[in-house]
Structures are given as C-alpha cells and as structure tokens.
C-alpha positions as CSV (number, residue, x, y, z in Angstrom):
1,M,0.0,0.0,0.0
2,S,1.3,3.4,-0.9
3,I,-0.4,6.6,0.4
4,S,0.3,10.1,-0.9
5,L,0.0,13.1,1.5
6,F,1.2,16.6,2.0
7,V,3.3,17.3,5.0
8,V,3.2,20.6,6.8
9,G,5.1,22.0,9.8
10,C,4.5,21.1,13.5
11,Y,1.5,22.6,15.3
12,E,0.9,23.4,18.9
13,G,-0.4,20.6,21.0
14,D,0.3,17.5,23.0
15,R,3.9,16.6,22.6
16,D,3.5,13.0,24.0
17,M,2.2,10.1,22.0
18,T,1.8,8.2,25.2
19,D,0.2,10.8,27.5
20,S,-1.7,14.0,27.7
21,G,-1.2,17.5,29.0
22,R,2.3,18.2,27.7
23,S,2.9,21.1,25.4
24,S,4.7,20.4,22.1
25,A,6.4,21.9,19.2
26,E,4.4,22.5,16.1
27,G,3.7,19.7,13.6
28,S,1.0,18.2,11.4
29,V,0.3,15.7,8.7
30,S,-2.7,16.3,6.6
31,D,-4.5,14.5,3.8
32,S,-3.8,15.7,0.3
33,G,-6.7,15.1,-2.0
34,S,-5.0,17.6,-4.3
35,E,-2.1,19.9,-3.9
36,G,-2.9,22.8,-1.6
37,A,-6.4,21.4,-0.8
38,S,-5.7,20.2,2.7
39,S,-6.0,22.4,5.8
40,G,-2.8,24.3,6.5
41,S,-1.0,23.1,3.4
42,S,1.4,25.4,1.7
43,E,3.1,25.6,-1.7
44,G,6.3,23.7,-2.1
45,I,5.6,21.0,0.5
46,P,6.9,17.7,-1.0
47,N,4.5,14.8,-1.6
48,I,5.4,11.9,0.6
49,E,4.2,8.3,0.4
50,C,3.6,5.9,3.3
51,E,4.7,2.4,3.0
52,P,3.7,0.0,5.8
53,T,7.3,-0.6,6.8
54,T,9.3,0.7,9.7
55,E,11.2,3.1,7.5
56,G,8.0,4.0,5.6
57,L,6.4,5.2,8.9
58,R,9.6,7.0,9.9
59,T,9.6,9.0,6.6
60,A,5.9,9.7,6.3
61,I,4.8,10.1,9.9
62,F,7.4,10.2,12.6
63,E,10.0,12.5,11.0
64,P,7.6,15.2,9.9
65,T,5.3,15.2,12.9
66,C,6.8,13.5,16.0
67,N,10.6,13.3,16.3
68,R,11.4,17.0,16.1
69,M,11.3,20.3,18.1
70,G,11.5,18.7,21.6
71,C,8.8,16.1,21.0
72,H,9.6,12.5,20.4
73,D,13.2,13.1,19.5
74,A,16.2,13.2,21.9
75,G,13.9,15.0,24.4
76,A,11.9,11.8,24.5
77,A,8.5,13.1,25.8
78,G,7.0,10.3,27.8
79,G,10.2,8.3,27.3
80,L,9.5,7.7,23.6
81,D,12.3,8.7,21.2
82,L,11.2,8.2,17.6
83,S,14.5,9.4,16.2
84,V,16.4,6.3,17.2
85,A,17.9,4.1,14.5
86,D,16.0,1.0,15.7
87,L,12.4,2.1,15.9
88,E,11.1,-1.3,16.6
89,S,13.1,-1.5,19.8
90,V,11.2,1.4,21.3
91,L,7.8,0.5,19.9
92,V,7.2,-3.2,19.6
93,G,6.3,-4.8,23.0
94,A,7.2,-1.5,24.8
95,P,5.0,-0.2,27.6
96,S,3.6,3.3,27.4
97,G,5.8,5.7,29.3
98,T,2.9,7.3,31.0
99,C,-0.3,5.2,30.6
100,D,-0.1,2.1,32.8
101,G,-1.2,-1.1,31.3
102,K,-0.8,0.1,27.7
103,T,1.6,-1.4,25.1
104,L,2.7,0.8,22.3
105,V,2.7,-1.9,19.6
106,V,1.4,-5.4,20.1
107,P,2.7,-7.5,17.2
108,G,-0.2,-8.4,14.8
109,D,-2.8,-6.5,16.9
110,P,-3.5,-2.9,15.8
111,A,-6.6,-2.7,18.0
112,G,-4.5,-3.7,21.1
113,S,-1.7,-1.3,20.3
114,F,-1.6,2.1,22.1
115,L,0.2,3.7,19.2
116,F,-2.7,2.9,16.8
117,E,-5.2,3.8,19.5
118,K,-3.7,7.3,19.9
119,L,-3.4,7.9,16.2
120,S,-6.9,6.6,15.5
121,G,-8.4,9.5,17.6
122,M,-10.1,7.6,20.4
123,P,-7.6,6.8,23.1
124,T,-8.8,5.5,26.4
125,C,-5.9,7.3,28.1
126,G,-4.6,10.8,27.3
127,T,-5.6,12.7,24.1
128,P,-5.5,11.8,20.5
129,M,-2.3,12.3,18.6
130,P,-1.3,14.3,16.8
131,V,-3.0,17.2,18.5
132,G,-4.7,19.5,16.0
133,P,-5.9,18.2,12.6
134,A,-6.3,14.5,12.8
135,L,-3.9,12.1,11.0
136,A,-5.2,11.2,7.6
137,P,-7.2,7.9,7.7
138,E,-4.9,6.4,5.1
139,L,-1.9,7.1,7.3
140,V,-3.7,5.4,10.3
141,D,-4.4,2.4,8.0
142,C,-0.7,2.4,7.0
143,V,0.3,2.2,10.7
144,G,-2.3,-0.6,11.3
145,E,-1.0,-2.6,8.3
146,W,2.6,-2.3,9.6
147,I,1.5,-3.5,13.1
148,E,-0.3,-6.5,11.5
149,G,2.9,-7.6,9.9
150,V,5.5,-6.7,12.6
151,M,7.2,-9.5,14.6
152,S,8.5,-9.3,18.1
153,T,12.2,-9.8,18.6
154,C,12.1,-9.8,22.4
155,E,10.9,-12.3,25.0
156,M,7.3,-11.7,25.9
157,C,6.4,-14.8,27.9
158,G,2.9,-14.9,26.6
159,T,2.2,-11.2,27.6
160,Q,1.8,-8.2,25.3
161,T,5.0,-6.5,26.4
162,C,8.6,-7.3,26.3
163,V,9.8,-9.0,29.5
164,D,13.2,-8.3,31.1
165,L,14.1,-11.7,32.5
166,A,16.9,-10.1,34.4
167,T,14.7,-7.9,36.5
168,D,11.0,-9.0,36.2
169,P,10.0,-10.8,39.5
170,A,7.1,-12.5,37.6
171,H,9.5,-13.9,35.1
172,C,12.9,-14.1,36.8
173,G,15.6,-15.7,34.7
174,D,12.9,-17.5,32.6
175,C,9.2,-17.3,31.8
176,T,8.1,-19.7,34.6
177,T,10.0,-18.6,37.7
178,V,8.0,-16.2,40.0
179,C,9.8,-14.6,42.9
180,P,8.1,-14.8,46.3
181,A,6.0,-11.8,47.3
182,G,8.2,-8.8,48.2
183,I,11.3,-10.4,46.6
184,A,13.0,-8.5,43.7
185,C,14.6,-10.2,40.7
186,V,18.2,-9.2,40.3
187,D,20.4,-10.4,37.4
188,G,17.9,-13.1,36.6
189,A,17.7,-14.6,40.1
190,C,15.2,-13.9,43.0
191,A,17.1,-11.8,45.5
192,C,16.3,-13.9,48.6
193,P,17.7,-12.5,51.9
194,A,21.2,-13.5,52.7
195,G,21.4,-17.0,54.1
196,T,18.4,-18.2,52.2
197,E,17.7,-19.6,48.7
198,L,14.7,-20.1,46.5
199,C,13.0,-23.5,47.1
200,A,9.5,-24.3,45.9
201,G,8.7,-20.7,45.4
202,E,9.9,-19.6,48.9
203,C,13.0,-18.1,50.2
204,V,14.2,-20.6,52.9
205,N,17.3,-21.2,55.0
206,T,18.4,-24.7,54.1
207,Q,20.4,-24.9,57.3
208,T,17.3,-24.8,59.4
209,S,14.3,-25.7,57.2
210,P,12.9,-29.2,57.9
211,A,11.4,-29.3,54.4
212,H,14.6,-28.3,52.7
213,C,17.3,-29.4,55.1
214,G,20.7,-29.1,53.4
215,G,19.2,-28.3,50.0
216,C,15.9,-27.8,48.3
217,D,13.4,-30.7,48.5
218,M,15.3,-32.6,51.2
219,P,12.8,-33.0,54.0
220,C,13.5,-34.4,57.4
221,D,11.4,-37.3,58.8
222,D,8.6,-36.5,61.2
223,G,9.8,-36.0,64.8
224,T,13.3,-34.8,63.7
225,F,14.8,-31.4,63.4
226,C,17.0,-29.6,60.8
227,L,20.3,-28.7,62.6
228,A,23.0,-26.9,60.5
229,G,21.7,-28.5,57.3
230,V,21.4,-32.0,58.7
231,C,18.4,-33.8,60.1
232,S,18.8,-34.4,63.8
233,A,17.0,-36.0,66.7
234,D,17.2,-32.7,68.7
235,C,18.4,-29.1,68.5
236,G,21.0,-29.3,71.3
237,E,21.5,-25.8,72.6
238,L,19.5,-24.1,69.9
239,M,15.8,-23.3,69.9
240,A,13.3,-25.6,68.2
241,C,10.9,-23.7,66.0
242,D,8.5,-25.9,63.9
243,G,11.2,-28.4,63.2
244,A,13.9,-25.9,62.7
245,C,16.9,-25.4,65.0
246,V,17.6,-21.7,65.3
247,D,19.6,-19.2,67.2
248,P,17.1,-16.5,68.1
249,T,19.9,-14.0,68.9
250,S,21.0,-13.8,65.2
251,D,18.5,-15.6,63.0
252,P,16.6,-13.0,60.9
253,Q,13.7,-15.4,60.4
254,H,13.4,-16.1,64.1
255,C,14.7,-13.0,65.8
256,G,14.2,-13.2,69.6
257,D,11.5,-15.9,69.3
258,C,10.0,-18.3,66.8
259,T,7.5,-15.9,65.3
260,T,9.4,-12.7,64.7
261,A,11.0,-12.3,61.2
262,C,13.1,-9.3,60.2
263,S,12.5,-7.5,56.9
264,A,14.9,-8.1,54.0
265,D,16.5,-4.8,54.9
266,E,17.3,-5.7,58.5
267,T,19.6,-8.0,60.4
268,C,19.0,-9.7,63.7
269,V,21.4,-8.4,66.4
270,A,21.2,-9.6,70.0
271,S,17.6,-10.9,69.4
272,V,16.4,-7.6,67.9
273,C,15.8,-6.7,64.2
274,A,18.0,-3.7,63.4
275,C,19.4,-1.7,60.4
276,E,22.9,-2.0,59.3
277,S,24.9,1.0,60.4
278,A,24.9,3.5,57.6
279,D,26.0,7.1,57.5
280,L,23.8,8.2,54.6
281,S,21.9,11.4,53.8
282,Y,19.4,12.2,51.1
283,A,21.2,15.2,49.7
284,A,24.6,13.5,49.5
285,D,23.8,9.9,48.7
286,I,20.2,9.4,47.5
287,E,19.2,12.5,45.6
288,P,21.8,12.1,42.9
289,I,20.5,8.6,42.2
290,L,16.8,9.5,41.9
291,A,17.5,12.8,40.1
292,A,19.6,11.0,37.5
293,D,17.2,8.1,36.9
294,C,13.7,9.5,37.5
295,T,13.4,13.1,36.4
296,N,14.1,12.8,32.7
297,M,11.7,11.8,29.9
298,G,8.8,13.8,31.3
299,C,8.5,11.8,34.5
300,H,9.2,13.1,38.0
301,G,10.5,16.6,37.0
302,G,9.4,19.6,35.0
303,V,6.4,21.8,35.4
304,V,3.9,18.9,36.2
305,P,5.8,16.0,37.6
306,A,4.0,12.6,37.5
307,E,1.9,11.8,40.6
308,G,3.0,15.2,42.1
309,L,6.4,13.7,42.9
310,D,9.2,16.1,42.0
311,L,12.6,14.3,42.3
312,R,14.7,17.1,40.9
313,V,17.6,18.3,43.0
314,G,16.3,20.4,45.9
315,H,12.7,19.1,45.7
316,G,12.5,15.3,46.3
317,Y,13.0,15.0,50.1
318,A,9.8,17.0,50.9
319,D,7.8,15.0,48.4
320,L,9.0,11.6,49.6
321,V,9.4,11.4,53.4
322,D,6.2,10.9,55.4
323,V,4.2,11.6,52.3
324,A,1.3,9.2,51.3
325,S,1.7,7.5,48.0
326,G,-0.7,8.7,45.3
327,Q,-1.2,5.1,44.1
328,C,-1.2,3.4,47.6
329,G,-2.9,5.9,49.8
330,D,-2.4,3.8,53.0
331,R,1.3,3.6,52.5
332,M,4.1,6.2,52.7
333,R,6.4,6.9,49.9
334,V,9.2,6.8,52.5
335,A,8.5,5.7,56.0
336,P,11.6,6.6,58.1
337,G,13.0,3.5,59.8
338,E,10.6,1.2,57.8
339,P,11.9,0.2,54.4
340,G,9.4,-2.6,54.2
341,D,6.6,-0.1,54.4
342,S,8.1,2.4,52.0
343,Y,6.4,2.3,48.6
344,L,9.4,4.0,46.9
345,L,11.4,0.8,47.3
346,D,8.5,-1.4,46.0
347,K,8.3,0.8,42.9
348,L,12.0,0.6,42.3
349,R,12.0,-3.2,42.8
350,G,8.8,-3.9,41.0
351,V,7.2,-5.8,43.9
352,N,4.0,-5.3,46.0
353,L,2.6,-2.8,43.6
354,C,-0.8,-1.3,44.2
355,F,-1.0,0.1,40.7
356,G,1.2,0.5,37.6
357,T,4.6,-1.0,36.9
358,K,8.2,-1.0,38.1
359,M,9.9,2.4,37.9
360,P,11.4,3.9,36.0
361,K,9.4,2.6,33.1
362,M,12.2,3.4,30.6
363,G,15.9,3.1,30.9
364,V,18.0,0.9,33.2
365,G,17.1,2.7,36.5
366,P,19.0,2.4,39.8
367,S,21.3,-0.6,40.2
368,A,20.7,-3.3,42.8
369,A,23.5,-1.7,44.9
370,E,21.9,1.7,44.6
371,I,18.5,0.4,45.7
372,D,20.1,-1.3,48.6
373,M,21.7,2.0,49.6
374,I,18.2,3.7,49.4
375,S,16.9,0.9,51.6
376,Q,19.6,1.4,54.2
377,W,19.0,5.2,54.1
378,I,15.4,4.6,54.9
379,C,16.1,2.0,57.5
380,A,18.5,4.3,59.3
381,G,15.9,7.1,59.6
382,A,15.8,8.8,56.1
383,N,18.1,11.6,57.1
384,P,17.8,14.8,54.9
C-alpha cells in the first residue's frame, strides 16, 4: 500500500504520543486530495508516500510530525524517542511511558496497540495524537497494516509487552520462575535474603528448614529437626521452631522468638531486628540517584511531575518522606525506619505494587546496589 500526502510543519499541541497534558512543538500531517487542498498546506511542500514498513512510517509520519522540536526526538517526551535508528526496539512490545497497562505496539494486533489507538483518535488514556488536525485515515491504516505484519524480537512470555528476564519478579531468569511476594529479581535470580535460597517458590534457610534441610526438597522425617543443614533428633543448645533449630539471637527469620522475622533490609542483632549501620543522607547519597534516573523523559521533573512527585535536585525530600503514595494511599512513599513499608522501594524493585509498573518505566534505572543504599538510608531514619 502506498499513500500520498502533503506534510506541513508542526502545530501546537500535546507533545507526548503516550500521555496528555504536555505542550509540544508544532507539527502536522494532513490528507492531500490535491495539492494545496488540505488544511494548513502550503506551496512547495513535498509529496510523501507511506509504505507499511518501519522506514516508511519513519519518513511519512514520525519524522515530519513526531521526532522533532523537543517532542519524540532526543527530548523523548513520555520516554519515547522516535528518532532512534532501531524504531522497533522502542515501539514493539514496549510499555507506554505514562499510561499504565498500555503497550505501544502489540505485534499483529493494531486494536490492542496504544500507538494505533492514539493515532486513531479515540484513546482510552490521554488525548488523540497528533494534536490538531487528525492524521489522515490512510496514514492510520498504514500504521495498522505495519502492526499487523510486525514481529517481536524480544521475549514476551505470553504477555503483550517485552519481558526483562533479568529484573522481572514475575519472570525471573525464565518465563516460569516467579519470585516470592516482596522479593525482587536481580540479574535473573530472585534476591532472597542473605542465608536463604529459593525452594518451591519460597526463600528458605536450608540450614534450618525441615522441608529443605541441606538443600531444596530434602525433607526431614517427622519428629526430627534440621540442625545446621542435617536432620537431627534434637536441637541441642539451639531453639526448636517448627522443626527448625535456630539461634534467636542472630536468625533474621526467628529473631528473639519463633514468630518474629526481620525484613529483607534488616539483620538480627542480639535478638532484635536492626538496620545495618549506615551514615547516609538524602542530599549527598540518595538525591543524585533519583534525580539521574527518574526526572528525565517527562517523569518526576518539570512543570507537572508525575503523581505530584518532583525528584529534581532540591525538591525530592519534601515529596517523599512521610508523604502518602498517590497510588497506595495507605502507604508512605518513604516511612523513616521502615523500608518494608516504603512504597518507593517497591516501585524501584517492581514488587508489592498497588498500581502500575516497576519504575522507572524506561531506561535501566538504579542498580541493585543503589536500591540497597536507598533501603539502608530509609532503615537508618531517612536523614535529609
């Protein structure tokens, strides 16, 4: 299919193909029944054809209307840069940068693709794109035909979006491994607390677990106990807790008694759950991480930061500490001394989410070591 159209300059409007409310540079593509007949057309504008290929869409639609003047170019409004060499990598199976639950391009499914939804003029999130004169129907059809034939080159694990097996706790390392609740996926492995490993979907201490004594799926007989990874008739000087022989003075799963478990961010010291000693401050240690990873691409920075959370330098502390989450109203973004109850950590790790997805949506984001530092900062009191 080949569609002829006239291209005119940018026009004022929404700069984000994945969200609403952002101002943009000018830009428009209009239908061309005959030269000069379309609204806003001008003499000398070249006639461009749209082929339902990646490069065809780049030439006919993205270059003249989207990836210019601070819109979907290097400025990457909504995290979408349509000026990149590999367009399919930022579109196919990619989540919307601002509309949760939306996938920009679902291979073979135009109706399920948010890109097609926005260009068709009836999006269920945000405003139609481009803002101003609607995209010519023939151009929308061209996008739809391209989507019908496009193939995914990423792992999707039966979902509509690309899955990062290195960080997705629902598909950790492969499509079938699900990390336990509250446990992040780091480098393709569930990040169970130190001294534990993943057995039958749980993080367990194989030195004390009667069901996994010495290794996964190595149960002790009834009436015996797991002592230092070996099934034993008794626990000696240690405490017996449901078949496990534990030291309540240092065991984070049985700290002080059989029922008290420390959070993943705490250790058990003298029978009490405690934070590791950390001399950390928000301004010196935490702010540089969040400002670098979370304020670009139209997210938590600028005139209208997402969720009212401004993480630019000099702003983030007041918006984080002892402030209720906009997505989880009963939880604090940062609860000083309580990393397990701080929603910021859950969003960075992609666990225990009330709404939406792991943050940041685009880019690599903070490393596991940086997230651990943020956790220790919160655990130690979230100093300014």
